[in-house]
C-alpha positions as CSV (number, residue, x, y, z in Angstrom):
1,M,-13.0,8.3,-2.0
2,I,-9.5,7.9,-3.5
3,H,-6.5,9.9,-2.0
4,R,-3.4,10.4,-4.4
5,Y,0.4,11.0,-2.8
6,E,3.7,11.5,-4.5
7,Y,6.7,9.7,-2.8
8,K,10.0,9.6,-3.8
9,G,9.1,9.7,-7.7
10,Y,6.3,7.3,-6.9
11,T,2.4,7.9,-7.3
12,F,0.5,6.0,-5.0
13,A,-3.4,6.0,-4.4
14,D,-5.2,4.9,-1.1
15,E,-8.1,2.8,-2.0
16,T,-9.3,2.3,1.3
17,T,-13.0,1.0,1.0
18,V,-15.7,0.5,3.6
19,T,-17.1,-3.4,3.9
20,E,-20.2,-4.6,4.5
21,D,-19.9,-4.6,8.2
22,G,-18.9,-1.3,8.6
23,C,-15.1,-1.6,8.8
24,Y,-12.4,-0.4,6.7
25,F,-10.3,-2.3,4.2
26,A,-7.0,-0.7,3.7
27,R,-5.5,-1.2,0.1
28,V,-3.0,1.3,-1.8
29,V,-1.6,1.2,-5.3
30,V,1.5,1.9,-6.0
31,I,2.4,3.4,-9.8
32,T,5.1,3.6,-11.4
33,I,4.9,6.3,-14.8
34,G,7.8,6.6,-17.4
35,N,7.6,8.6,-20.2
36,G,4.1,10.0,-19.4
37,R,2.7,6.1,-19.3
38,I,2.3,4.1,-16.4
39,R,5.0,1.6,-16.6
40,S,3.8,-1.0,-13.4
41,Q,1.2,-1.1,-10.6
42,R,1.3,-2.8,-7.7
43,F,-1.7,-3.2,-5.4
44,I,-1.3,-4.2,-1.7
45,D,-4.1,-5.3,0.3
46,L,-3.8,-5.0,3.9
47,E,-5.7,-5.6,7.0
48,T,-9.3,-4.6,8.2
49,Y,-10.0,-1.8,10.7
50,R,-12.7,-0.5,12.9
51,T,-11.9,3.1,11.7
52,E,-11.5,4.8,8.1
53,A,-8.4,6.7,9.6
54,H,-6.5,3.9,11.2
55,A,-7.0,2.2,7.7
56,R,-5.8,5.1,5.7
57,R,-2.9,5.8,7.9
58,R,-1.9,1.8,7.1
59,A,-2.4,2.1,3.5
60,V,0.1,5.3,3.3
61,E,2.6,3.4,5.7
62,A,2.4,0.3,3.6
63,A,2.9,2.3,0.0
64,R,5.7,4.2,1.9
65,A,7.6,1.0,3.2
66,W,7.1,-0.6,-0.2
67,I,8.8,2.3,-2.3
68,D,11.6,2.4,0.5
69,D,12.4,-1.3,-0.4
70,E,12.4,-0.8,-3.7
71,Q,14.8,1.8,-3.6
72,G,16.8,0.2,-1.0
73,G,15.6,1.9,2.1
74,K,16.7,0.9,5.5
75,D,13.8,1.8,7.7
76,K,11.4,-1.2,6.1
77,L,7.6,-1.6,7.4
78,A,6.9,-5.3,7.5
79,L,4.1,-6.2,5.3
80,P,1.5,-8.8,5.7
81,T,1.9,-12.0,3.3
82,N,0.5,-15.3,3.0
83,F,3.5,-17.1,2.3
84,S,4.7,-19.7,4.7
85,P,8.6,-20.7,5.0
86,L,9.5,-24.0,3.6
87,S,10.6,-26.6,6.0
88,S,13.9,-28.3,5.4
């Protein structure tokens, strides 16, 4: 089941899904709408959790943190990344 939310003018959907091993993969889609049309979408894939409640809570936290960051918010939540810093 997909849950939709509104936050600071953005729409986001919690698309947490159950995995083959019975855990829950947290995923959220942040949608920007302008003039009645979708202007952009950001898919944020997160961690896997043992319970659906934890996965859904993380998805909502990540979406709000991303939106805050886009708007220059001070309270940022670290999001996982696969990027490594370059060595000098």
